[in-house]
N, C-alpha and C positions, 0 to 999 in steps of 0.2 A: 432469503432466496425468493420468497413469494413476491415480494415487492419488486425485485429485480426482474423476475419473469413478466410481471405486469408491465414494467417499463419497456422491456424488450418487445413485447407484443404491441405496445403503443407505438414504438419506433417502426416496427414492421408494417403497421397500418399506414404509416406516413405522417403521423402526428409529431409535432415538434416537442422536444423535452426542454424543460427549464434547465438552467445551469446546475441547480442543486440536484435535480433528478439525474442529469447526465453524469455528474460526479459520483452519485451513489451507484449508478449502474456500472461505471468503470471500476469503482472500488470493489464492488461485489464480484464482478467478473475476475478481477485480479486475485481476490481472495480464494475463489474457486480453483483457479490454476495453481495457487500457492499451497492449497490444501492437499493436493495429490502427493507431492514429495514429502510433505510434513506427515501425512498419514502413514507413510512407509516406516517412519521412525517409531510410530506407535504400534504398528502391526507386527513388525519383525522383532523377535525376542532379543533383548540386550542391545538393540540398535539405538535406544535412547541414550546410551552412554556416549555415542558419537554425535549427539545433537549439539553440544557446545562447539565442537570442532566445525560442524557444518554451518552453524550460525556465524562463526568467525570467518569462514570462507565466503558464505553467501548471507550477508546481514539482512537482506530484504526478503528472506525466505518465509518468515512467519506471516500469517494472515494479520490483517489490521486489528483484529480483536485482541491480539497478543502484544501489540505495540504499546509502549508506555507513552502517555500523553505528554509528560514532561520532556521526554527525549525528543519528541516531534517538535515541541515548542522551542527547545534549545537549538535544534537543527534549523528552524526557521529564523531564529535570531542570528545565527551565524551567517545565513544567506543574506540577510538584510545588512549586516555589518560589512560583508564583502562587497555588496552593491554600493553601499555608502562610501566605502574606502576607494573603490574604483572611480566613483563619481568625483570624489575630492581630488584624485590624482589627475583626472582629465581636465578639471576646471582651472588648474594652475597655469 
């Protein structure tokens, strides 16, 4: 969060961010907003029993630190395959 706040102040000063810095700022901001509903499951007693149901309904609810890297890579591969498949269909 410290790095994200530094990047936010840098943006507010009018300085440009690199692509990597911008991506990190967006990811950290999203994680902060995702952490609020996730913390309710930790704070309220026995609410953690409903966490699997909530994750089934809202799969992107977990912060990025809890995401499995293999799952993210598999999702990217599927996107690439869909793009390649649509490209092949249009080239015929």
